[in-house]
C-alpha positions, 0 to 999 in steps of 0.5 A: 552522420550514417550512424545518427540518421539510423538512429533517428529513423529507428526512434520515430519511423522503426514501424513504417509501412514502407521499408526505409533504406540507408545506403543498402541497409534497410533500418526499420526491421520490427513489426508494429505487433499492435496493428496484428491480430493477437491471435497472430503473436507468438509469445516469443515474438511479443516478448522480443518486441517488449524488450526492444521498446523497453531495453528491458532484458527479462520477459514481461509479467503480462500483457494487453492488446487493445483495439478500440474503434467507435467509443469516441476514441480510437487507437491500438495498444499493446501494453505490458507490466514488467516483471521487476520495477524499474530501478528509477520508479524505485528511486525517484517513482519516475520512469518512461511509460508507454511510447505515443504513435500516429499512424505508426510514427511515433510523436512521444516516446514517454507519454505520461499523459495517457494514465493516471499517476497510480498506473505509470508502471505500464509500459508499451505502445498506443498508436491512434489517427486522432492526432496530428504527426507535429505535436508539441507536449503542449498540444497532446496534454490539451487533446480532447482526444487524449483525454478520450484514450486516457480514460478508454486506457484506465478503464481497460487497464482496470478490467485486466487487472480484474480478471487477472485477479480473479482468474491468474492470482499467482500473476496478480500477486506478482504484480502487486507485491512489486507496484502495489504501493503506487497503485494503491494510491489511486484510491485517493486520486481516481474517484471515478473508479475507487470502488473497483479499485477497493475490490483489488486492494490486498492485504496479509492478514493474522489468520493468512501464512507470511506471503500470503494476501487477502482482499476485503470481499474474502475477508467479509467472507470469513468474518465472525457471525457476532463480528461488525468491524474489518480490523487492521493494525498498522506496523513497520513489518509483519514481525513487529505487527505480530509481536504487539500486544494489542493483536492478543486479545484477537488472536485468543477469539480468532478474529482476523486483523488485517496487517498494513505495513506499506507507508501507502496504506496508513493513507488508503485504509483509513479514507475507505471508512468502511466495505460492504457497511462493515466500519474498518477499524484499526485495533490500537484505538481506544474506542475499540468495541470489545466483547469481554467477561465484565469484571468488578473493579475492586478499590486496589485496582482503582488505587493502582490505576491511580498510581499509574496515572500520576506516575505517568502524568507527563507521558500519557493522556490516560490510564485504564484497566484494559479489556484487549491484553491477555498475555502482556502487562500494559499496552499503549493505543491512540485516544479517540481523536489521536492520530495513528501513530504510523502516520505521525511517523509518516508526516515527520519523514515529510518533514511536516509539523506533527501536533504533540499527542499523548497515548493512552495506556492500558493495564491489564490486572490480571498479568502477574507483574501487575499483581506483584505490583498491587501486592507492594502497593497495598504492603507500602503505597510509598515504596520507591521500586513502584514508580520505577517499574511503572515507568519501566513498563511504559517504556517498554511498552514504548520499545515494542512500537519503536518509539522509545527515545533513548534506549541507553537509559532504559537498560541503565534503570533495568540493571539499577 
């Protein structure tokens, strides 16, 4: 059937050097732009070529034109970053990547073997003379030439993204906000390029406006003179993080805190450990070091903390007087050896068993509400309201963290 013959020609031989005629119609009509000099290609041509090979209706966000010779892997390539993530990539993390050609004849229309998984948002064409025309996917996977091409492509793409991050910040951030979750996963898989990938990470922070992002390098450049650590806080979104009581000390002392609300950040950032010899620490951990004025703990404060411990002995690992709270009465933090709560949540979502761990409660003894509790305790240590108020404070802290099991019981107790 003539239409079927045309389909096959357009799919596999559309860029052949010679004209292919079916009946009286020339079937192969698109030029192999990757074979031309980049300076000879107009933007309109390049955009139309991208739409032809991807079936995307939008222009690409960025392109990379490569001609590699004499490096043990000879190939030409025209690669693109889409404006938006394809629907199937968002839904299943799977979509078509690049087309593999040998001598302008397509041998694979979706060659995922050319890129590590974290770069598989790239679309385009790679053409090499180092592979035979008739190959199976198994042969391609085992080919030494493919391994060399993959390594060279990975290096070139990281260099390309680095140039974009330094010279075209808006374009890079547009890419990062679209494909960042996929790209960041490379830190835990590509150890050869790990240091380069760390430089390409971007985060929102407590000193940047919503939507603005910072690199670790720029963060370190803004650190306070006596600041030893890089701080971060996790949450489901920016508004939840900004409402977290654990941020109060850092706001008061104008210490910048990175905001992590992408699920992949929980697996990536703690694995970095330090950057430019600055430890990277979560501010909702018990072991965070804070410089504060030393306040003598009076006997009443110690007794009240003891009351908190007794009332919450089944719910928390410990109760301590807080150094990090400014405006809130209590907060919950993760113990020295505890698992990050966002990590716990992610593991549960993935169906993994998570060991039960209790949080540590910190109490702001300067807060008016806590002072009122102290007064009631001093007047009558057996006051029935004390335990109710303590439980209400604990569940309020859980509510802020998104961990409250029963909101109905919480509200009902508040009404009593």
